[in-house]
ZAZA-505740 format. One record per residue: residue in one letter; y, x, z of N, C-alpha, C, O, CB in turn. Coordinates in steps of 0.05 Angstrom, whole numbers, plus 5000, padded with zeros to 4 digits. Atoms other than C-alpha are relative to their C-alpha. Glycine has a CB too. Layout:
<sites>
aYXZYXZYXZYXZYXZ/...
</sites>
This chain:
<sites>
m497349885016667438556417503150085019504750285021501049734976/c497850024983672538356464499050105031500750145049501349694999/q499749934984668838576517499950265006500550385026499049885008/g500049655013667939276488502550045008503050185028499550094963/d497649914998674839296483500949985036502350155047501849824977/l498049994974676839116555498550235022499550375040500149645018/s501049764975670939556589500850274995501050455012496750045005/t497449775008675040116541502850025018504150205030501349924968/c497049974986680939916569500350085031501850225044501449734998/g500649944962678839916642499950244999501450375015497049895019/t500749704989676340606634501750214986501050444991496850084994/n497249925003682840846602502049965019503450175022500949884981/l498250094967687340526669498350245014499550455018499349585019/s499549784989683240956703500350265000500850405019499250005008/t500149665002683141616676504050005003505150175016498150174958/a497449984997690941456670501649955038503850015049500949774977/q499650004969691041296745499150245011500050345031498549785015/g500749694986688041926758500850224993500750435006497650084999/n497349835010692742266715502450035008503850235006500649954982/l497349974975698342036758499950045027501850025043501649785003/t500049914964696442196823499050394991500050585004496349735028/t499849785006694342846791504050204997505050415004498249964973/c498149894998701242906776502350065011504050235009500249994991/q498450004976704442626832499850275015501750405024499249775019/g500749724979701043236868502350134995504450135008497250214994/d498249765012704443756822503349945000505250094999498950064966/l496850044991710743446831500150025033502250125041501349664989/g499649954973709943466905500650325006502550435016497549905016/t498649625011709344256889500650095000500950295015500950144990/c497449885010713844346852502350015012504250185014500749894980/q496550034980718844036897499250205029501450255040501049545016/a500449894976716144436959501350224987503450304995497150025015/n499949695010715945116907502749964991503050164977497750124976/q497550025008723644906889501650015023503950105020500549794986/a498749934976725544886962499450235006501250385012499549855021/t499249694989723145516977501150244983501350484989497650135011/c498949855015726045746917503749955007505550114998498749924971/n496550064991733545446946500250185024502550265030501049625010/a499749964972731545757018500650275001501050395023497649925016/g499749645004732746536985503949935000505849794991498050204955/t497249935001738546837005501350214980503750224983500550095024/a499649745014739547416957501649954980501349744968497650134990/g498650035018744847576910499350144975497250264969501950055008/a500349825034745947856836499850315005498250474997503349954974/s500249704990748148516871497950075017497950315021502450085015/d502350064987742048416913497250124983495450184999500049685005/v502550035022736248536857501650134983504050154981498749704987/l499249745013735449076809501849944965500949764951496650194996/n498350025025740249076745497449874975495349984969501650374992/g502650085026736348626685497649875015495949794999498450314982/q502750174983730748286735501349795011503249805026498350175029/t499150264987731147516745498549925026496450015036499949774980/f501850064974729447166803501949755010504049695000499750285025/s498450384987731946426842500350045011499250255018499449725006/s498550104967735346236900501549835006501949704986501450155011/s498950134998739245846928502850014978503949804970499850015024/g497949945025744846126876499149804972500849684959499750374989/g500450095025740845826820497450104994496750285008502150084981/l501949895019734545946774501050224978503150224964498849774986/g499849805017733646556737502750194986503550284965498749874982/i497949844986739146886764499650334995497950435008499749945033/i500649755008739547616734502150215025504350185035500750024962/g498149774980741448236782500650104989499350154969499450165019/t497849845001746848646775499550325022501750435021502749795010/m500649864981744249236830499950264973498650264952497049895021/t499749825017745649806793498150335006498350475026503150025000/n501749864980739650316790501450334980502250374957495449884999/v499349694997741451126801497950134988497850334973500350115029/g502649795010735251346788499450235030499150155053501450244963/q501149844992733552036818503849995013505949915005497950234980/q497449894984738952296873499350205018497750195037501549785018/n500249724993739753036887502250115022504350005015500350164975/v498349994981744053316950500550305003498850405017499049865024/t499349704985746754046961501949935017503649775009501250244982/p498349974981750454107020502650145000502750314982498750095015/g497749795006756854447023502049975023501349885045501649934970/t497950024968763754487073501349695002503149645018503350254998/a499150285008764953727052496949785005494549814999501450024962/a503150195000760253127067500049844961501849774945500349635035/v501350055026756552937002500149655009499849555031496550184995/a499950284992757152156991497649984980496850154964503149794994/l501650045017751851786960500349764978501649564985498050005014/t498650165013752451386901497749735006495349745011500850114967/e501150314988751150506915497949974969497849994945503349675007/g503550245012744550196888497650155005497150325021499449914960/f502749915000737950306871499350315001500850484991498849894976/h500249654998734451036888496349875000494949735015502050265039/d503549915005727351136859498550145017496150135013499450164979/g501249924984725851516916499550244993498250375009498349865006/s500649685016725552206870503050105018504549985033500150024952/g497749864979730752756898499850115019497750175032501549905010/s500849694973731853216947502450055015504450075001499350384984/v497849774987736853526997499050344997496850445002500349945039/a500649715004737854276980499450165029501250145047502550144982/g499049804979736154777035500350264990500050324966498250025022/d500249775005736855447041499450195023500750225044501950054987/p500449834984732655977070502350175018501950265041498650124986/d498149804977738856377100501149935018502350085033502050134992/l499550104984740355877137497750045027495849905033500549784990/v501350074975738056137202502050145020504250205010496950115002/a498849994988740756357265501450334996503850374995498749895019/t499149645015741457197245501049914985498849914973498250244987/n498749995027745157007188503049915009505049994998498449784976/i497150094983751056657236500750125011499450295023500449835015/a499749864973756056877275499949895018499249665017501950115006/g501150124967755156727340501349805021502749845041499950235018/g498150314991757656047363500549864980502049664984503150035011/v499850115023757455837296498749784994496649864983499650154984/d501550215006754555157285499349884977499849644975500549865010/i500950185028751755017214498249794995495949874997499150144982/f501350254994748854297208496950065014494650055006499849824970/g501450024970745454417272498950365011497650385033496849754995/v501349745002743555257266502250095023504349985023499850174966/v498049874984747455587316499950305000497950435007499649915027/g500149675011749256327297500350205032501950185051503550074973/n500249834976747156887348500550284987499550465000497049975017/l499549815014749357417301501850195017503250115035501049924976/v498549714985752458067329501250224992499950384980498450145012/g498249735013757958597311501549814973503549904962497350344985/a498450135023760158087254502949875012503349755033498049754987/s496950174996767957867249499049715008496949585003502449984967/g499550304992769757227279499249865021497049955026499149864985/c501350164978768056767337497450095009495750104991499749734991/g502349925002762057037373499150304999496850385003499349894983/n501349735001762257757363500550105023500150345021500850194977/g500649904980763057907431503250175002503550335021496950154998/v497949915007770558117407501949804998501249614985499850144980/i498650165003776457757413502750054981505050104987500149935023/d498550025024779557757351503049784996503449605013497749914980/a498250055009786357527314499949665007498249514998500250134972/g501750315002786256817334498349805016497949565015498450014985/e501750044980781856777385501150015028502650205033498050174997/d498750014976783556537461497750235023498050375043500249625009/c502949804988776656917482497650084988497950134964498749895022/d502949995023770057017451497349975029497550125049499750454972/f502450104984762856707493501350095030502849925041496550174990/g499750074971763857027565501950234999501650375019497249995024/v498349785005769557577540503149805005504649744986499250174964/l497550124986775657167585503350204994505750144995498949995037/n497649734996780157837579502349845027504749805025502250084959/g498749934977782157697648500849795006501549765029501750185001/e498550334995784656897638497749965027495750085036499749684963/t501250124971782556527699501149644997502449624976501850215035/c499650145006783855757705504150015023506249885022497149825000/a496750044991790155977754501250154978503650134982501050145032/t498149915014792856357695501249784977503549794967499050264990/q500050305018792555697650501349755027500949515027495749904987/l499350234989796055387711499449765017500649555022500549954990/l502850204983790255057750499450115014500150345019497349904989/f502249924978785855097799496650044998496149824989500349785020/g502849904992777955327807499450174980500850264962497749775004/d500349775024774055787770498849954974497750134963498450215008/g502150135017770955387717501250074979500349914962499349725002/l499849985021774455667662498050134984496650334990501950085000/a502949845006769555767607501849984962503749864955495449755010/c499249935029770355997527498349734979495949754975498650384993/t502849965021767355567474499750124977501050294965499149794991/p502049795014762655757431501549934962500650004940495349875007/g499749985022766655557376502749784987502049564979497249964992/p499149745015773055657347501450205021503650305017502249944975/c499949834962773256057423503050004996504850144986498250435008/l496850094979779055727456498349975027496049915031502349614992/f500450134971779855667532498049725003499049524992503049915012/d500350304993775855057552500749915029499050005044497249934995/t498350024972779454837617499549795018500949725037502849984996/s499950304996775554167624498750045035498249855051497649794971/g501449934974772254627693501950145018501550295037497450194996/c497850004981778954657715500249795013499549575005502250044990/s498350164990782154337764503349904989504450074975500150135022/a497049965006789654067752501849915020504249855015500749854976/t499749974973790954007820498550145022496050135023500249805008/r501349794979789754477881498049755017495649775016503050205024/y501250104987787553937923498849644995500349454991501450075020/e501450235015782153367905498149805035496149845049496950214968/d501450124978781152837961497649704992497849504979502549915021/t503350105014773552567956499549715011497349605009496950235012/g500050224987775151947993497049785027496149565035500749884974/l502650014982769352158041501350075032500050095053497350264988/g498349904971774552358100499850274992499250415011498449945035/t499849755008774853018061501050124986500449974967498850054995/v499049855014778453498020499650274982500150504989501150005012/i500649665008776454017968503050134982504850034969496550034973/d497649935006781154477953498350204990496650355000502350045021/h501349755023779654857875501650225004501750374984500349944965/q498549615003783955537894497850125011497050335000503350135021/t501849914987778355637946497949894994496350084990500450015022/g502150085010773055237928498649865030496649725027498650244984/l500450124979772255038003501049644999502849504988501450195019/e499750444986771454198035500550005021498850075038497149755001/w499049994976775754118088499649675019500249455012503150094994/q499450264988775053608140502549805005504649935009499250045019/k496150135006781753038139498849945038496549895047501349554964/t499250244980783952788211499949724983499749654960503350065013/d498850325005785352068222499149905024497750025041498649804972/d499050204972786451478276497949855002498349635012502849794999/a501950154998779451248270499149975040498549765052497550154977/g500749944969777951518353497050114993495750115014500349695024/g502749814996771151878335501250245000503550315007497650004977/l500549714996769252558326503550074979503850314983496150144983/t499149945023774852638272503449935011505150034996498549814973/d498350054996780952368311502750205003502750405018499149895015/k497249884987788352618312500250265026500850495029501449735013/a499749924975788052688377497950175021498550235044500549795009/n501849924977781653018406500750355001501750494984496349914992/a500049835001781553618436497950165002496650085022501450035008/y503049854983775254138443500750255000502550364987496749984985/t499549795000773754718467497650274995495150284997501249965022/w502649755012770655458443498150025024496050125016501550394992/t501549874986767155578507499149845022500849675028501250215007/a500850214962763755208578500050225021499950185045495849815004/d499749794974764155838615502050015019501950125041500150274991/g497550044981770555688645502150304995501850444975498649965038/p497849875007776156138646498850304988496450304988502150025026/g500849735011775256918614497249974980496350144965499550215027/g502449985025768556578575500250044970501849954953498749775000/t498950095031767856678511497350044985497050194965502850214986/a503150115017759756428494501149764986502149584999496949885026/p499150195016761655988434497649685012496249584995499650154963/n501650234995757455368470502449795019502049725043496750115017/g497750064998764155048478499149644990496949574981502350234980/t501350215011764354298463501249984968500849774955500449755018/v500150045032767054458388497950104993498050174969502150114983/f501949875015760754748378498749655004498849494986498250345012/t501750184992756654158421500049704988498149574979500449985025/a499650255000760253568412501249974964500149824948502349915027/f498450025021764553618352499350094969500750024950501950135008/l500249955028760553998291497549955013496249884993501050284981/g502450114994753853808331499749724985497549664976499749985030/g499950325004756153028308500650024970499749854955502649815021/l500850085017758053258246497850124984498150154959501849964991/n502149915015752153528224497549915013495350015016500050284996/g502350224983748253028259498550075024496249985027497549924982/a501249814977746553408320497750054994496250065013499849905027/f502549765006740753738285501050234974502750234956496549804988/a499549825016739654338255500349944970499349724963498350175005/s500450135039740754308166498550194989499150434989503149984975/s502549765006734954648140499149864962498849624958496149965035/a500150065030733854558059497449925003497149754986500550244977/a502549994995725854518087500349665008499249494994498950265023/s500050274985727653838132503650034999504850195012498049985038/p497650204999734453528117500949805012499749585011500149914985/t499750204976737453158165501749774983502149784958501950155031/t498550215006741452518159501649915015501049945038498849844994/g498250124992747652168175501850305016502750365038498849735017/c498149744994751352868166503449914995503649724980499150294974/y498250075010758352788157501050114960500650294943501550085024/a500350055032760652588088496950204980496550364962503650134987/g502249955026754352708056499150435013497250545001502549954953/h500449694996754153588091498949985026499849845045502850214998/c500949914974749553848142500850275014499950365035497450004999/d499049734997753354518141502749995006504350034988499650174977/w496550054981760254408184499950185009498050215024500849785023/r499749804987762255008206503450085017504149855023499050204978/l497949984994769455248236500550234988498950424990500449965023/p499749845020773755658184500050225021499450205045502649964979/v499349675002775456418187502850014998503849844983498750174973/v497049974990782756638206500450034957502450014944500950395031/e497949915030783056798125500349704981501849624964497950314974/e500150255021780856158099502549695021503649495012495249894997/i497850104982785555828155502550104982502749974962500050135033/h498349805023790956268116501149894984503449874976498850184985/a500750155039789055928055501549784992502249734968496549844993/i499350255007792155268069502749975024503449745031497149775001/v497549914984798055478115502449984985502950184972499850295009/d497050095014805355168084501949955030502049725039499749644976/c498050074979810355248147501849844990502949695006501350225013/t498150085002815354968097500349735009502549615011500750044980/l499950334998812954248115500249965033499749745043496849834985/g500150144976814054388193497850095012495950205002500049724998/q502749924973809654498260498249574993498949344989502650085058/p501949845009803954378246500250124969501249994951497749855004/c499649935026803654818185498249934977497650084959500250254999/f502150125022799154418141500449714981501449554996497549965017/d499250225014800153828091498249835013495749845013499950004969/q501650284985798553208134499049794981497149644987502249825020/a500450185014798952798068497450154987496550004969502549924985/v502149865006792953268051497149955022495349785025501150295000/f501850104976789253368110499549865025497749865041499450115007/g500950334979790452758154502650025016504250195010496449995027/p497649974979795752658209499750145020497650275024500949805011/r498949764987798653018259498649905036497649685039504350034993/s500550024971796953028340503149915005504850004989498850315016/t496149984988804752818373499450175030501450255044502049565012/t500749834968801453198441498550124992498550275012498849875026/q500649774997797053688415501550284979501950224955497249944997/q498249785007800654278390498050354995499050564988502650005030/t500949725011795154868381497649844984496749624992498950285026/y500950055007790454828323497950174988499150324974501149904995/w501849795002784055268308500450054976499150234965497449965008/
</sites>
């Protein structure tokens, strides 16, 4: 009798130990799950209203995000704000089959559609209406110069038909930093003189002809040495571009008299060129091309 009770007790002990092992295993799993839960970073406002969840903020938290359901947007003259919250994926942005270029005044942009309607009043109709500076390519004779600027880049904005002076220059002369000056009034680029002792030194004197007194052929050093040097001593060709040309240009030439006249300013004294713009003058050379 006692032996039987002992055997039963041993069996119960074994079962208890097995249950303890299972319990410890479940506890370990539970602890791992709790660690995973605690790693969550969602807040109540991140979860739909009425739904429960667990995170580092606690267990069984109830979400507060508003369920706004369907959202429909009708475009207008002002931006349309969307309601903050959860959207269920339904709804739409209204469209209009009349939103085509031929129904919109020329140059007017509506939601990325640029109008090309001709004949309607307003910007883009080819007529300078009240309140407009211009209309597309119609500048009414205005230029950069009439805007007290330089260059020939005056344009008209496609809407609201106002002058665009970004293509003009605020100053006539622009020093390129490459030994040249661009004249925005004529569009010509001029070589500057310097004191470097090379081809463009202020003290250099070049001849028109090599044929002596009475000669007129253009074969002097101004062509062979000066222009030949500026142009890399090669004939410039678009099919076979040269390298080593002055300031990146291989088409240097002598100016014609009208071009020289355009930069003459004798209020500056002799020579009649602005040395601050075109470079220093020679103290001995009195004749300039």
